[in-house]
C-alpha positions in Angstrom: -0.2 0.0 -0.4 1.1 3.3 -1.0 0.0 5.9 0.9 -0.2 9.9 -0.8 2.3 12.2 1.2 0.6 15.0 2.5 2.0 18.3 2.9 0.2 20.4 5.1 0.2 24.0 5.8 -1.0 26.5 8.4 -1.7 29.7 8.9 0.9 32.2 10.9 1.2 35.3 11.9 3.7 36.3 9.0 2.4 34.2 6.5 2.1 30.7 5.9 4.1 28.2 7.7 4.9 24.7 5.8 5.9 22.3 8.2 8.8 19.8 7.2 9.4 16.4 9.0 13.3 14.6 9.8 13.3 11.1 9.5 14.1 9.5 12.2 16.1 6.2 10.8 18.5 6.2 7.8 15.7 4.6 5.9 13.1 7.1 7.1 15.7 9.6 6.2 15.5 9.1 2.4 12.0 7.6 1.8 9.6 9.6 1.6 12.7 12.5 2.1 13.3 14.6 5.0 12.9 18.4 4.1 13.0 21.5 6.4 9.9 23.6 7.0 9.3 26.0 4.8 7.9 29.5 6.3 6.5 32.1 3.9 6.6 35.8 4.9 4.4 38.0 3.7 3.8 42.1 3.5 2.7 44.6 1.6 2.6 42.3 -1.4 6.4 40.5 -1.1 7.5 38.1 0.3 10.4 36.3 2.2 10.9 32.3 2.3 13.1 31.2 5.5 15.0 28.0 3.8 13.3 25.7 0.3 13.0 22.3 1.5 14.5 19.4 0.1 13.1 18.3 -3.5 13.2 14.2 -3.4 14.6 12.0 -6.2 12.5 11.8 -9.4 10.8 9.1 -8.6 8.9 10.4 -5.1 6.8 13.4 -5.3 7.8 16.6 -4.8 5.9 17.6 -2.1 7.1 20.6 -0.2 8.0 22.0 -3.2 4.3 21.9 -5.2 3.5 23.5 -1.2 5.7 26.2 -1.2 4.2 27.3 -4.9 1.2 27.0 -4.2 0.8 28.8 -1.3 3.0 31.8 -3.1 1.0 31.6 -6.4 -2.3 31.9 -4.5 -1.1 34.9 -2.6 0.2 36.6 -5.9 2.8 37.7 -3.8 6.4 39.0 -5.1 8.7 36.7 -3.6 11.8 39.0 -3.1 14.3 36.6 -0.7 15.0 33.9 0.0 17.1 33.5 3.7 18.9 30.4 3.6 19.5 29.1 7.3 21.9 26.9 6.4 23.9 24.7 3.8 22.4 21.0 4.5 20.6 19.5 1.8 17.0 19.7 3.5 17.2 23.4 3.7 18.8 24.1 0.2 17.4 21.4 -2.1 14.1 23.4 -3.9 16.5 26.4 -3.6 17.9 27.0 -7.2 14.3 26.0 -8.9 12.1 28.7 -6.9 15.5 31.2 -7.5 14.6 30.6 -11.5 11.1 30.7 -10.7 10.5 33.9 -8.7 13.4 35.8 -9.7 13.9 35.9 -5.8 17.5 37.0 -4.4 19.1 34.3 -2.4 20.7 35.3 1.1 23.0 33.7 3.2 25.8 34.0 5.5 29.4 34.0 3.9 30.4 30.6 6.3 28.3 28.7 4.9 28.0 30.7 1.2 31.0 28.0 -0.2 28.7 25.0 0.8 25.4 26.3 -0.9 27.0 26.9 -4.0 29.7 24.2 -4.3 28.4 21.4 -2.0 31.5 18.8 -3.6 33.4 21.0 -0.9 32.0 18.0 1.6 34.0 15.7 -0.4 37.2 17.2 0.3 38.9 18.6 3.5 38.9 22.3 1.9 35.7 23.4 4.4 37.2 21.9 7.6 41.0 24.1 6.8 39.3 27.4 6.0 37.0 27.2 9.3 40.9 26.9 10.9 40.7 23.0 11.8 43.5 20.4 11.0 42.3 17.5 9.2 44.7 14.9 10.5 44.7 15.8 13.9 40.9 16.0 13.9 40.7 12.3 12.6 42.9 10.9 14.6 40.9 12.4 17.7 37.6 10.6 16.1 40.0 7.5 16.3 39.9 7.4 12.0 41.7 6.0 9.5 42.7 9.3 8.0 41.6 12.7 7.3 39.6 11.3 4.2 37.1 9.8 6.8 36.0 13.1 7.9 34.5 13.8 3.9 31.0 13.2 2.4 31.1 10.7 -0.2 30.7 11.4 -4.0 27.0 9.4 -4.2 25.9 11.0 -0.9 26.6 14.5 -1.9 25.4 13.6 -6.4 22.0 12.2 -4.3 21.0 14.7 -1.4 22.9 18.0 -2.5 21.9 18.1 -6.6 20.8 21.5 -7.0 23.5 23.7 -5.9 23.0 27.3 -5.9 24.2 30.7 -6.5 24.0 33.1 -3.3 23.5 36.7 -4.5 24.4 38.2 -1.3 25.7 37.4 2.0 24.2 38.6 5.7 26.0 39.2 8.6 24.1 38.8 12.0 22.2 42.1 13.5 21.4 42.6 9.7 17.9 44.1 8.7 15.4 43.0 6.2 12.5 45.4 5.4 9.5 42.9 3.6 6.7 45.5 3.8 6.0 47.1 7.2 7.7 45.3 9.2 12.0 45.1 9.3 13.2 41.6 10.0 16.5 41.3 12.2 18.9 39.0 10.9 20.8 36.3 13.7 23.8 34.9 13.5 23.2 31.6 15.1 26.3 29.4 14.4 26.7 25.9 16.3 24.8 24.0 14.4 26.7 24.7 11.0 29.3 27.8 11.5 27.4 30.7 9.3 24.0 29.4 10.4 21.0 32.3 10.5 17.7 32.9 12.2 15.3 35.6 11.7 13.0 37.2 13.9 10.4 39.2 13.5 9.8 42.0 16.6 6.0 43.2 15.0 4.8 39.6 15.8 7.5 38.3 18.3 8.1 35.2 16.0 11.2 33.9 15.5 12.6 31.0 12.8 15.0 29.3 14.1 16.1 26.6 11.9 18.1 24.0 13.2 19.1 25.5 16.4 17.1 22.6 17.9 18.5 20.0 15.8 19.8 17.0 17.8 22.6 16.3 17.8 24.0 19.1 18.0 27.1 20.7 17.0 26.8 17.4 14.1 30.1 18.6 12.8 33.2 18.1 14.4 35.3 21.2 16.0 35.7 24.0 14.8 33.5 23.2 12.1 30.2 22.2 15.1 31.4 24.5 17.9 29.7 23.8 21.3 30.3 27.1 22.4 28.4 29.1 19.5 25.7 26.2 19.8 25.4 27.8 23.6 25.7 31.1 22.5 23.2 30.9 20.1 20.5 29.7 22.5 21.0 32.0 24.8 21.0 34.9 22.2 16.9 33.8 21.2 16.5 33.4 25.0 16.9 37.5 25.3 14.3 37.7 22.1 11.2 36.9 24.7 9.4 35.6 21.4 5.7 34.6 21.3 6.1 31.9 18.3 8.6 29.7 17.5 9.1 28.1 14.6 11.8 25.1 13.5 13.4 23.6 10.7 11.5 20.4 11.5 8.4 19.7 13.4 5.5 22.0 14.6 5.8 25.3 15.6 5.6 26.5 19.5 3.0 28.9 20.8 3.2 31.5 23.9 6.0 33.0 25.1 6.5 30.2 28.3 6.5 27.0 25.3 9.1 29.3 23.5 11.1 30.1 26.5 11.0 25.8 28.1 11.6 24.8 24.7 15.0 26.9 23.9 16.0 26.2 28.1 15.6 21.9 26.8 18.2 23.1 24.0 20.5 24.3 26.5 19.8 21.6 29.4 20.9 18.8 26.3 23.6 20.5 26.0 24.4 20.7 29.7 23.8 17.5 30.4 26.4 15.5 27.6 28.8 17.3 28.9 28.3 16.9 32.7 28.0 13.2 31.8 30.9 13.7 29.4 32.6 14.5 32.9 31.5 12.0 34.8 32.6 8.8 32.7 35.7 10.7 32.3 36.5 10.8 36.2 35.0 7.2 36.7 37.3 5.1 33.9 40.2 7.4 33.5 41.7 7.5 29.8 38.8 7.1 27.2 38.6 7.8 23.4 35.3 9.2 21.1 34.1 5.8 20.4 34.4 4.4 24.1 32.7 7.6 25.5 30.1 7.8 22.7 29.1 3.5 24.2 28.5 5.7 27.8 26.7 8.7 26.3 24.1 8.1 23.6 21.9 5.2 23.4 19.2 4.2 20.8 22.0 5.8 18.5 21.6 2.5 16.0 17.9 4.3 14.7 18.2 8.0 16.0 21.6 8.6 14.3 22.3 7.3 10.8 25.0 4.8 11.2 28.1 4.2 8.3 29.4 1.1 8.4 28.8 1.3 12.6 30.3 4.8 12.8 27.5 6.8 14.3 28.8 10.6 12.5 26.3 12.9 14.4 26.2 12.0 17.8 30.1 11.0 17.7 31.1 14.4 16.2 29.0 16.2 18.9 31.0 14.4 21.5 34.1 15.8 19.5 32.9 19.1 19.2 32.3 19.3 23.2 35.9 17.6 23.9 37.4 20.2 22.8 35.1 22.6 24.5 36.0 20.9 27.3 39.7 21.1 26.5 39.5 24.5 25.7 38.3 25.3 29.1 41.0 23.3 30.9 39.2 20.5 32.3 40.3 17.8 30.3 43.2 17.0 28.5 44.0 15.0 25.2 46.7 12.4 26.1 47.9 9.6 23.4 47.4 5.4 24.9 50.1 3.2 24.8 48.0 1.5 21.5 48.3 5.0 19.6 44.8 5.6 19.7 44.6 9.5 21.2 42.3 9.4 24.4 40.9 12.3 26.6 41.6 12.0 30.1 40.4 15.0 33.2 42.8 17.7 34.5 42.5 18.9 37.9 39.6 21.9 37.0 37.5 18.6 35.1 38.3 16.3 38.4 34.6 15.2 40.3 34.7 14.3 44.5 33.9 10.8 44.9 30.3 11.8 45.9 29.5 13.3 42.6 31.3 10.4 40.6 29.5 7.2 42.2 26.4 5.7 41.1 25.1 6.6 44.5 22.6 9.9 44.6 22.7 9.9 40.8 18.8 10.4 41.1 19.3 13.7 43.3 22.1 15.2 40.9 20.0 14.6 37.4 17.2 16.6 39.1 19.2 19.2 40.0 21.1 19.5 36.9 17.5 19.7 35.7 16.3 22.9 37.3 19.1 24.4 35.4 
C-alpha cells in the first residue's frame, strides 16, 4: 500500500508555515524524504522564504516544493528573498528552482556560502581547513583512519545536494531586511553550522530558528561545529522573549512560556552531555571518543545514521564537546600506549567521589534539570 504524501500548510502571524519532517532512521531519511520546514513571510505584496525544503528524488512526489509554489501563487505575492538558514541539503534542495521561477534574491551567511554554492567541498577537507581545523588531528581524535574519513562520499553529495545554487548576497547578524512594513532581524546563530542564520520579526514576536534545535548538535566535528557557539546562539534566542517559534523541523511553539521552555530544553541537553562526559572520564580514566560514545548516547542505531557502524552525528557532537572542555582546561588530550587518542580529566575537571559514584545519581540529575 502506497499512501499519498500529505504536506500541510498552516497560517502564522507572518504568513504561511509548511512544517518539514525529519526521518528518525537512515531509511526514513530518504524515503519519503527528510525536508526542512518552509516559512513564507508576506507583507505589502512582498514575500520572503525561510529555507526551501528538499526536492525529493524523481521517483517520489516533490511534496514541499509543490506546496510552497501553491502558497506563493495563491497569494499573488512577489517573492523578494530566500533566506538560507544553513547549507544542509534538506534546507537548500529547492532553492535553485524557486530562485529561477520567481527571480528571488538568495541570502546566506558568508561562512556557509561556499558549501551552498559548491557542495562538492564536503567531499574534500578544504572546508574544514578554511574553518581553521587540521583534518589529520581531527581524524586522529575521532580514531578514524585518516582525513579522508572526515569527508562525505561523492555518491552522498550527488544524491542529496543535487541542486546547488549561487548566493546573491551575504548577510550578517544584526542586519535587517525590509519586507513591506516590518523590519526582519537577521540573527547569526552558529553551532549547528558555522554560518547558521535565524530570523526574528519583532512586530509579531516570531522566531524562525532553523536547526538550532536539531539534536545532536553540533553534528560536525570542531571547529566546523562549536558547542560554545551553539550555547551562545540559544542564549541569544532566549533574550528575544519570542511569542512564536518556528523550527527547522516539526511543529511550531506558541506562547512565550512554551518558546522559552523549548529553548531551555536545548541548553539542558548540551549541559547534560557535558556533565555526562566528565562523569564518565572521572569514573573510567582515559577513554577514546568511541568509548565515550557508548556511554553517552543511547538508541543511536535508530536515531543517528550509522555508516559502517560509525555514528557520525553523535560522535562529532562529542568531539565538539571535548574540544570545548579542552579549551576550558577540564580535559587533556593524550596518546594511549596503543596509539589511540584518548581524553582524561584535569584537576579542574575532577569530580568528588560523591559526584562520581552511582549512589545519589537521581538527586544529581534532578538538580541539573533545574538549571
